[in-house]
N, C-alpha and C positions, 0 to 999 in steps of 0.2 A: 504494500500500500504506500503510495507516494504522497507525502505531506509537504506542501510548500508553505513556508512562513516568510512573509515579506518583512524586511528590516530596512530602516532608513535612519539617518541622523536625527536624534531627538526622540527616538522611540522610548516608550515606557517599558523597562526591561521585563517586568512581571507579566505584561500583556502577552509577551511571546513565550517566556520561560514557564509560566504557570501551565498553559495548555501543552507545551512541549513535554513537561514532566508526565502528564497523563498519556498523551498520544504516542509518545516514543515507546511506551510499554505495551502497545498493541503488537501482537505477533506479526512478524514480517513488515513492520513499519520502517519506512525510509524517510528521514526528515531532512529537508533542504532549507537552509536559511538563505534567502535570495534577496539581493539588493540590486539597485540599478547598475551599480558598478562594483566589482570585486574590491575587497580591502577592508579597512577598519571602519566600523560604524559606531558612533558614540551614542550612548543612552542619554536621556533627558537630563540626568544629573551631571554627566561628564565623568563620573567615577567608574563607569563600566563600559567596556568596549567589546563589541561583537566583531567576529571576523567573517566576512561574507566570502565564501568560497565559490558561490554561484551568482551569476548575473541573469538578466532577463533572456539573453540569448541561450543560456545553458538550460533553463527550465521554462518550457512552454506548455506543459500540461501537468496535471496533478489530480489525484483522487480527492484530496482535501486541500483547500486554500484557506489560510489564516491571515487576516489583516489586523495587526495590532494597532493600538492608538498611541497618542502622545499628548502632552500637555498643550503644546502650541504648534509643534512641527507639522502636524497633520494638515495644517492650513497651507503650508508650502507644498506639500505633496498633492493637495487638491488641485494645485495649479500646474502640476507636472503631467503633461499629456502622455509621455512615454510610460510613466508608472500606471496611469489610469487605463491606458490601452493594454498594458500587460495584464492587469487584473481582469479585464474583460476577455482577453484571449484565453487565459488559464481557466476562467470561469466556464467557458464553453466545454471544458473537458472534465469538470469536477462532479463528484457525487454530492459533495457538500461544500458550500462556500461560507466561511465563518468570520466573525470579527470580535474584537474585545475593545471596550471603551470607545474612544473616538474613531476607531477603525471603521465603525459602521458609517461614519460620515464620508469616509473615502469610498466605501461601497455605494452609498447613496449618490455620490457625485458622479459615479460612472453610469448611473441610470439603472443599475441592477436591482435596486430596491424600490423602483417606482411602483407606488400603489401597494407596497408590502409593509407589514408590521415589522418594527424594529426597535431596538433600544440602544442606549449609549450611556456614557457618564452623565450624571445629573446636570453638570454644567454645560454639556454640549448637546444634550438631547433636543433642544429647540432647532438645531441645525438640520435635523432629520426632515422636519416638515418643510424647511426652506429648499430641500433637495428632493422633494416629492415622495418621501417615505412617510409612513404613518407612525408617529412616535408612540411608544408603549412603555409605560413606567414599570417594567418588570426586570428581574435580574437576568433572565435568559428568555429570548423570544425566538421561536421557530416558525418560519413561514415558507413552506415548500422546502427547497434544499438550502435555504439561507437561515443560518443560526447566528444571531447577534447577542452580545452580552453587555451588561452594564460595566461600571468602572473597574479596571485593574484586576482585583481578586476574583471578580465574577467570571473571568476567563477559565478558572479551574472548574467551576460548575458547568460552564458551557462545554468544556472538553469532556467531562464525565457524561453529560447528556448525549453528546456526539458519539462517545465511545459505546454507549448502550445501543445506539442505532446501528453501529458497525459490528460489534462483537457480542452483544447480548448482556443480560443482567449479571450473570455469574462472573464473567470476565471483567466487567466494569467494577463490580464489587471488589474483586481481587486487586485490581489496579488501585482503587481507592484505599484499600488497606496497605498496599505496598508503599504509597506515598504518605500514609497515615493522615489522610485528610479527614479530620474530625473536629470541625470548627466549634469553638466554644468561646466567643469573644468576651473580653473583660467588660465591655460596655455594649449597649444596644444602640450605638450611634452610627452604625455603618450604613444606614439607609436614610435618605433625605426625608422620607415620610415620618420617621420616628425621632429624628434629631431635633434638639432644642435650637431655637433661633440664634442664640449666642454661639453655639457650636458651629452652626452653618456659617455665621459671620467669620469666625476664626478660620474655618476651612477655606472659605472663599479668599480670604486675605493671603493665606499660605499658597493657594493655587496661583494667585496673581504674582507672588514672589517667585514661585517656580517657573512661571511663564517668562518673567523678565530674565531669570538666570538662563533659561533655555535659549532665549533669543540671543543673549550675549555669547553663549557657546556656539550657536550656529554661525554667528558673524565671525567668530574666531576660526572655525573650521573652514568657512568660505575663504577667508583671508589667507589661510595657510595654503589652500589649493591654488589661489591666484599667485602667491609667492613662488610656489613650485613651478608653475608654468613660466613665470618670468625668468627663473633660474635656468 
């Protein structure tokens, strides 16, 4: 089973790694981290680096396509026609096309979610409607072969639901046990519906700080690429 995970500068690491930990345990799974260009890909914090061994020319089909999100970088990717075209090309070959967090906004931008129910991170979910999808405030939403999930950690839930579709309940339960996914959070503040107004305010402020940091990181990466070309 061929699983393609899109990666790009500014990606939220757990959006990709959470589902990877689930899906990579499926028997005969082959996982490909694919970027527009081969090489180093920086996460949104700048602390973690992915190494893309595959580019769009190397991977043109997959059984499963996963589109992770980002705090702010997904906006740049929305403007990148080559990436959007690659998503559409691979989607033609998939059994399931999936997303985590704001990755659903990228799917919606391609038109693949037109008229379909989808979810996203609570801060970006309004963008689904702007891109012709039907916003649904659920942790995981399945509409046909498209499975979208809410922010970051929801990607693990999405991957388990996908896993059940692919290999059945017993295998999925075994994989859940392997990664010991047994959430029991210290607080019940992980959902916009149950969080207090003050907590939402603090979280929004921190998200804005993260967005500014990510924008600075992207500028640094871009400048480095320019300098290399000059040299």
